[in-house]
C-alpha positions as a printed Julia matrix, in Angstrom:
374×3 Matrix{Float64}:
  74.75  158.86   35.64
  78.44  159.25   34.88
  80.96  156.39   34.94
  82.56  157.76   38.13
  79.23  157.57   40.02
  78.61  154.06   38.75
  82.09  153.02   39.94
  81.5   154.45   43.4
  78.15  152.65   43.69
  79.78  149.39   42.58
  82.59  149.72   45.12
  80.09  150.6    47.84
  78.02  147.51   47.0
  81.08  145.26   47.19
  82.11  146.76   50.54
  78.6   146.37   51.99
  78.47  142.77   50.76
  81.8   141.97   52.42
  80.81  143.57   55.74
  77.48  141.72   55.81
  79.25  138.46   55.08
  81.51  138.7    58.13
  78.83  137.22   60.41
  77.58  134.59   57.96
  78.58  130.96   57.4
  78.03  128.94   54.26
  77.3   125.2    54.44
  77.85  123.22   51.24
  75.72  120.07   51.14
  76.62  117.49   48.48
  73.73  115.04   48.63
  75.09  112.41   46.22
  78.56  111.15   45.33
  77.42  110.23   41.81
  75.9   113.66   41.2
  78.48  115.93   42.83
  78.15  118.57   40.09
  75.11  119.84   41.95
  74.92  120.79   45.59
  72.95  122.93   48.03
  74.36  125.96   49.81
  72.77  126.97   53.12
  73.5   130.43   54.5
  73.41  130.9    58.28
  73.76  134.14   60.21
  75.53  133.92   63.57
  73.69  135.33   66.57
  74.06  135.33   70.33
  71.94  132.17   70.57
  73.85  130.29   67.85
  73.02  130.32   64.14
  69.87  131.38   62.26
  69.01  129.99   58.84
  68.88  132.76   56.24
  68.81  131.31   52.74
  69.17  128.16   50.64
  70.69  128.09   47.14
  70.84  125.33   44.54
  74.22  125.41   42.82
  75.65  123.67   39.77
  79.19  123.62   38.46
  77.86  123.32   34.93
  75.83  126.54   35.23
  78.64  128.57   36.73
  78.88  129.71   40.32
  78.32  133.09   41.91
  78.99  132.28   45.55
  77.89  134.76   48.24
  80.44  136.41   50.51
  80.54  134.62   53.86
  83.03  134.43   56.73
  83.64  130.68   56.47
  82.46  127.56   54.61
  81.64  124.05   55.8
  81.38  121.03   53.52
  79.19  117.94   53.95
  79.91  114.72   52.02
  77.16  112.23   51.21
  77.14  108.81   52.86
  77.78  107.08   49.52
  81.11  108.95   49.27
  82.3   107.42   52.54
  83.3   103.96   53.66
  82.81  102.68   57.19
  84.18  100.14   59.63
  83.03   99.43   63.18
  85.78   98.51   65.65
  85.54   97.26   69.23
  88.35   98.61   71.36
  89.05   98.6    75.12
  89.45  102.4    75.48
  87.87  105.66   74.32
  90.75  108.14   74.61
  90.72  110.07   71.31
  94.5   110.5    71.12
  95.07  106.76   71.57
  92.37  105.98   69.01
  94.04  108.25   66.43
  97.18  106.1    66.74
  95.62  102.63   67.0
  92.85  102.86   64.35
  95.27  102.85   61.35
  96.84   99.64   62.71
  93.41   98.03   63.19
  92.22   99.19   59.74
  95.25   97.83   57.9
  93.79   94.33   57.62
  90.17   95.48   57.11
  90.42   97.68   54.01
  91.72   97.2    50.5
  93.46  100.59   50.41
  96.64  101.39   52.24
  96.11  103.48   55.38
  98.39  106.19   54.03
  95.99  106.59   51.05
  92.92  107.39   53.16
  91.83  110.07   55.6
  89.54  109.02   58.45
  87.7   110.22   61.51
  85.61  108.34   64.03
  82.62  108.5    66.34
  82.52  106.71   69.71
  79.14  104.98   69.66
  78.71  103.34   73.05
  80.38  101.03   75.51
  79.46   97.67   76.97
  81.56   96.72   79.95
  85.18   97.46   79.09
  84.64   97.57   75.29
  83.81  100.63   73.16
  82.19  100.48   69.72
  83.93  102.9    67.34
  82.46  103.93   63.97
  85.31  104.8    61.59
  84.39  106.88   58.52
  87.03  107.13   55.8
  87.54  108.24   52.22
  90.36  108.2    49.71
  92.72  111.17   49.93
  92.49  111.46   46.14
  88.77  112.32   46.38
  89.33  114.97   49.09
  92.27  116.44   47.18
  90.25  116.81   43.98
  87.23  118.21   45.82
  89.27  120.83   47.71
  91.11  121.81   44.53
  87.81  122.34   42.77
  86.45  124.6    45.52
  89.75  126.47   45.95
  89.53  127.43   42.27
  86.55  129.65   43.23
  88.16  130.84   46.5
  86.25  128.46   48.79
  88.3   126.75   51.48
  85.99  124.68   53.73
  86.87  124.87   57.39
  85.33  121.47   58.2
  84.59  118.42   56.02
  81.85  116.37   57.65
  78.6   114.57   56.8
  75.23  115.77   58.03
  73.89  112.23   57.67
  76.11  111.18   60.61
  74.57  113.84   62.88
  72.36  111.4    64.81
  74.65  108.35   64.7
  74.41  106.33   67.92
  72.84  103.28   69.49
  72.61   99.66   68.36
  75.39   98.59   66.0
  73.16   96.34   63.86
  70.59   99.11   63.31
  73.4   101.53   62.51
  74.85   99.13   59.91
  71.47   98.84   58.19
  71.06  102.62   58.22
  74.5   103.18   56.66
  73.85  100.6    53.93
  70.35  101.89   53.17
  70.06  105.47   54.49
  66.65  107.11   54.7
  66.27  110.13   52.47
  66.39  113.37   54.46
  63.97  116.18   53.65
  65.33  119.65   52.86
  64.3   121.09   56.24
  65.95  118.14   58.0
  69.19  118.69   56.08
  69.18  122.41   56.94
  68.64  121.68   60.64
  71.41  119.03   60.59
  73.74  121.51   58.85
  73.18  124.08   61.62
  74.03  121.45   64.25
  77.19  120.49   62.33
  78.41  124.1    62.35
  78.05  124.19   66.14
  79.48  120.69   66.76
  80.64  118.58   63.81
  80.18  114.8    63.85
  83.44  114.09   62.04
  86.13  116.21   60.39
  88.11  114.89   57.45
  90.26  118.03   57.19
  93.18  116.32   58.91
  96.83  115.7    58.23
  97.83  117.13   54.87
  94.31  118.55   54.45
  94.26  120.4    57.79
  92.58  123.81   57.64
  95.32  126.46   57.8
  93.5   129.75   57.33
  92.85  130.28   61.04
  96.42  129.36   61.93
  97.8   131.74   59.3
  95.59  134.55   60.66
  96.69  133.77   64.19
 100.32  133.62   63.06
 100.04  137.04   61.42
  98.41  138.47   64.53
 101.13  136.95   66.7
 103.86  138.46   64.5
 102.33  141.93   64.8
 101.82  141.4    68.53
 105.45  140.26   68.9
 106.77  143.4    67.2
 104.6   145.64   69.38
 105.62  143.66   72.46
 109.3   144.08   71.53
 108.91  147.85   71.17
 107.04  148.05   74.46
 109.73  145.9    76.08
 112.48  148.27   74.9
 110.61  151.25   76.36
 109.97  149.49   79.65
 113.51  148.13   79.95
 115.08  151.53   79.36
 113.04  152.88   82.26
 113.71  149.76   84.3
 117.47  150.07   83.81
 117.36  153.53   85.37
 115.22  152.36   88.27
 117.23  149.25   89.06
 120.35  151.23   89.93
 118.54  153.3    92.53
 116.62  150.2    93.71
 119.85  148.33   94.46
 121.05  151.19   96.67
 117.7   151.34   98.44
 117.61  147.55   98.89
 121.07  147.55  100.42
 119.96  150.22  102.91
 116.81  148.25  103.8
 118.87  145.09  104.29
 121.22  146.85  106.72
 118.22  148.19  108.67
 116.63  144.72  108.79
 119.86  143.23  110.19
 119.98  145.93  112.84
 116.34  145.33  113.88
 116.83  141.55  113.88
 119.77  141.81  116.28
 117.71  144.13  118.48
 114.75  141.68  118.67
 116.83  138.5   118.77
 120.17  139.36  120.42
 122.96  136.83  120.12
 122.02  135.83  116.56
 125.33  136.91  115.02
 125.22  134.37  112.15
 122.75  136.09  109.8
 122.49  134.8   106.2
 119.0   135.9   105.1
 117.43  138.5   107.38
 113.88  138.22  106.03
 113.82  134.42  106.05
 115.25  134.22  109.57
 112.72  136.79  110.9
 109.89  134.73  109.4
 111.32  131.53  110.9
 111.57  133.12  114.35
 107.98  134.43  114.11
 106.75  131.0   113.06
 108.56  129.46  116.04
 107.01  131.99  118.43
 103.54  131.43  116.96
 104.02  127.7   117.56
 104.86  128.4   121.17
 101.77  130.56  121.43
  99.6   127.76  119.99
 100.95  125.33  122.59
  99.55  127.51  125.39
  96.12  128.06  123.82
  93.33  126.77  126.05
  95.54  126.81  129.19
  95.78  129.85  131.5
  99.37  129.23  132.45
  99.63  131.54  135.47
  96.42  130.31  137.09
  97.35  126.7   136.37
 100.78  127.07  138.01
  99.17  128.65  141.05
  96.78  125.71  141.41
  99.62  123.29  140.8
 101.68  124.83  143.67
  98.8   124.17  146.06
  98.86  120.46  145.21
 102.57  119.96  145.95
 103.12  117.82  149.08
 106.21  118.45  151.26
 109.36  116.68  150.11
 108.78  117.3   146.38
 111.12  119.44  144.25
 110.09  120.21  140.64
 112.81  120.7   138.05
 110.79  121.13  134.83
 107.19  121.89  133.75
 106.16  121.66  130.06
 102.68  122.7   128.91
 101.74  121.84  125.31
  98.05  122.47  124.57
  96.22  120.07  126.95
  99.23  117.9   127.92
 101.35  118.71  130.97
 104.72  117.04  131.62
 106.26  117.56  135.1
 109.73  116.37  136.12
 111.09  116.43  139.66
 112.52  114.45  142.58
 111.29  113.24  146.01
 112.79  111.81  149.16
 110.35  108.9   149.46
 108.06  106.93  147.15
 104.94  107.56  149.24
 105.37  111.31  148.63
 105.18  110.65  144.88
 101.96  108.67  145.43
 100.53  111.63  147.37
 101.5   113.94  144.49
  99.66  111.7   141.99
  96.55  111.73  144.17
  96.65  115.53  144.54
  97.2   116.11  140.84
  94.25  113.83  139.99
  92.02  116.47  141.6
  93.41  119.07  139.19
  94.04  117.08  135.98
  92.91  113.99  134.07
  94.8   110.81  133.18
  97.64  111.4   135.64
 100.47  108.87  135.27
 103.92  108.52  136.87
 106.82  107.23  134.8
 110.64  107.28  134.48
 111.08  106.51  138.2
 114.77  106.06  139.08
 117.24  106.87  141.87
 119.74  109.69  141.54
 123.37  109.66  142.77
 122.29  111.46  145.97
 119.61  108.81  146.71
 116.66  110.98  145.62
 113.84  109.45  143.59
 113.52  111.02  140.13
 110.13  110.87  138.42
 108.06  112.21  135.51
 104.35  113.04  135.63
 102.24  113.1   132.47
  98.66  114.36  132.65
  95.96  116.23  130.71
  94.53  119.57  131.76
  90.84  120.11  132.32
  89.43  122.7   129.88
């Protein structure tokens, strides 16, 4: 086989390895702070249902590293690399906790808060108090660890601890567990790692250690998208500029036609500011009038009402609004008004007479309020 064929096979193998790694995640599990030169690497393949375990590798810095190609890495620190404090606070809002925990921790730790990186887990609540488990580590340790992995092109997306996966419950039991953790079997660590990929317990990649790869990729995509959007905008605007001139002429013509139609439908409305708005307002007013007459057959009701009018009564106004009827009029004598009330009681409910007063020509003015019968 010639050198050219060998080179093509090599390049093909690298390409295939990269493509296959696009749907894989690597989980680095450091099981001991005092023996961090050795760690386990779990390979998971993403699937529609989540993640499937594919392989487990034992790695050592002393023996050299040949890391597989994967889409992203996660890093788990051992419990003995972390320090813990349990706080009792009257709220569980994560944003508030991010601000208040450094103030609470200031008097509880030997380090300065600016020298540590922390995250927390809300354990439970009793009444109005929440128990908060704070896990923290010196920034120096994280900085050295990240630098070591970056030297072999590994940039962990999340820094967590699989041993905090099932943290919950009684504070005293939790304290004993953190001080003397039970040793996890390999299959338990692999299962915990898979859960951490889907929903991490804590994440110490915060502040100055925040994971930037995704943001850089998004930023690059946004820049390309912005340039394409600008070009598209120039094309659209050039066409729009041509259309807007003809649209203004057409809009002016439509506006003149609307004014003409408005004056035809509503004569006398010479003060027109916004034709469309005023047409809508008039239609709303007319619909309101229509709603007021719903349930009442006005013509039939007026015919029945005329039959109940005793002699000596003159009506000046009749208002019908849904089931309420207001009648205003005048009479020559009070007993005629009483007769009217009695007659109307045969036609309507809750008939009452009010606003009785004498006019300048000695007639008795009155108002009748009643409810129609549906």
